[in-house]
N, C-alpha and C positions, 0 to 999 in steps of 0.2 A: 373898785366897783363892789358895792355891797352884795354879799351873797356869793360872788364868783369863787372866792377862796374857801367857801364853806361846803365843799363837796362831801357828801355822805353816801356810803355804800351800804345798802340795805336789801333785804329780800322782800318780795311782794308776791301776792297771788293774784294773777290777772288772767282771765279767760281759762281758768282751771290749769294754769301753768305757773311754775315757780320762776320768778324773774329776779335776777340779781341786777340791780341798777345803781350806778354811781351818778348822783345828780345833785342839784341845788335849787334854791329859789322856788319859782312857781311850780315847776314839775315836782319837786320834793314835797311841797305843800299839798298838791292835788293827789299825790300818790299815797298819802297817809292812810286813807281808809282801806288800802290794799296791803298794808304791811302784814307780814307774817313772821312767826318765829320758827317756821318749819326748818327741819334739819335736812330735808331732802335736797339732792343736787339741783342746781339751777337748770331749767330747760332753756331759758333765754338769758343771755348776758348782754347788758347794755353799758357801754362806757361813755363817759362824757366826751362829746366831740363838737361842742358849740363853736370853738375857735375857727374851725374850717369854714363853717357857714358864715360866721361873722366877717371873715375876710372877703367872702363873695358878696355878702349882703350887709355892708357896713351900716345901713340905716336901721337894721334890727338891733334890739337890745340883746345883751348876753342871755337874759332869761328867755326871751323869745326864741333865740337860736337854740338854747338848750331844750326847750319844749318841742320844737320842730324836729331836732335831730334825734332825741330819744324816742319820739313817736315813730319816726321813719324806721328806726332800728327795730323797735318792737314789732311793727306791722310787717316789715320785710321778713323777720325771723318767724313770725306767725304762719307764714306760708308753708313752713316745713312741718306744721302740726295740723294739717287739714283745716286751715283757717285763712282768713283774709280780712281786710278792712273794707268797709263800705262807707263812703262819705254820705251820711244820712242822719236824720233825726229819728231816734228810736224811742218808742214808748211801750210800756207793758200794761195790758188791761186783761183782767180775768186770767192771769197767769200766762198770757201769750204775748209775744213781741210783734209790734207793727213798725216797719221801717219805711220812712219816706225820704227819697233821694232826689236830688236835682242839682243843677249847677248853682253856684253861689248867687244869692240874691233873688232866687225864684220864689222862696217862701216856705221852705220845708219846716223851719223852726216856727214860723207863724202858724202853719197847719197843725203842728202838734200842740201849740199853745191853745188852739181852738178846741182840740180834744180835751185838754185840761179844763177849759172853761165849760164845755158842754157836759163832760162826764165827771168832773170834780175829782174827789179823792180816789176814785176807782182807777185813775191813770197815774202811773209812775214813770217819771222821766228816766229812761235807762242811759241814754247818751245822746247829747244834742248835736254831735258832730262826727265822731269817728267810732261807732260801735265796732267791736270785734265780733266776727262770725266764725264759728267752728262747727264742723260736722263730727259728732261723737255717737258711735253705735247707731249710725243711720239717721240721726236726727240733727238738724241744724239749729244751733242756739245763737242768740245775740247776747253780748255781754257789755256791761259798763266797763269803762277803762278810765285811767287818769287823763287821757287825751280827749277832752270833751268840749272843746270850743271856747269861745270868748268868755262865756259866763260860767264855765265849769259846772254844767248841768249834767250830773251822772249819778248812778246808783250802783254800788258794788253788788251785782246780782246777775243771774242769767235767766233767760226764758226761751222756750222753743219759739221759732219764728212762724207766725201765722201767715205772713206775706210781706212782699216788698212792693212799694208803689213809687213809680217815677212820676213826679209832679210837673205840671205846666200850668201857667196862668191862663185863666179863662173867665168868661162872664157867666157861663152856665156850668153847673157841676155835672160831670159825667165821668164814668170810670169803666174800663174794659180790660180784658186780658191782654197782655203784652208779651210777645215772644219773637223768635227768629233773630235774624241779624240785627235789626234795629234795636232790639232789647239788649243783645249782647254788647253792642257798641255803646249804648247809653250807660249800662252798668260798668263797662270797662273804664269809661271816662271818670267814674266816681270811685275808683280803687287807688291803691298805693303803688300802682305801676310806675316804672321809670319812663319819663318822656323820651329817653334815648333808647328804649327797648331793653335788651338784655335778658337774662334768665327769668326775671320776674314775669315777663310777658307769658311765657309758656306755663308757668306755675299758676298764674291768675286765670288764664284761659281755661286750664283744666279744672280749677275750682269753680269757675262760673258755669262750666258745662254741667257739673254735678249739682250745683246750687239751683240752676234753672230747671233741672229735672225733678228736684225734690220740693221746691218751694214755689208757690204761686207768685207770679210777677204781674203787676198791673200798671196801666198808664191812666193817669187822671188829670183832666183839666178842671180847675177849681177856682172859686173865688174865696173871699174871706168871711163868708157867712157861716153860721153854725151848721147849716145844712150840709156843708162840705164835709165836716167831721162825721156827722151822722151817716152820710152816704158811704164814705170810705170805710167806716167801721162795719156797717151792715154788710157790705159786699165782701170785704176782706175776712170777716169773721165767719162767713158762710150763712149769715142770717137773712140774706135778701130773699124775698119771695120769688 
């Protein structure tokens, strides 16, 4: 199998953490912008474990298994550094990160593509699938990572989070603050938690509690018109009248 025997162990700087990762193929290629020559000890160590997933999911290619298992390992270990993963499409505009989360197929990537169409070069795609979130000195930041979805849309940078928006399809664009148990459940569904429970449940619940106290969370019904991006930016940036 091409690439499977070409394991490389390198150091990377991801989410302001030093990551030692042994990998190959797609994951190795997507991680190149994060390479570092730092001599500092690794905060996170990732070992190739694609074979175990391949045995359970034989329809997946070795590269797909490698991409999934390395991502799971990184995001699970990130929980020990006041961080977490949120399944979202994240963009940066005017130095602040805007995250749009929803179940697969709802249109979060479509929504951020509208931002790019409407606002042009002012918008930077931070991560189109699994941005890393970390709380550092009281501020929550979103980061690009090598695990960035089907098309590898990501940028190796960080930005303070302006807000998180849960998206739903609608014919009329409307956005409102979102909180309480419904918001917690919706966000929990978009994290790296184990479906079988375990210690990650408690860690993520604790992170979400702090995140929702610090960062505005919104619920938006939207269509595919340019006005959807204009409205979400206006409200989430605090520029709404």
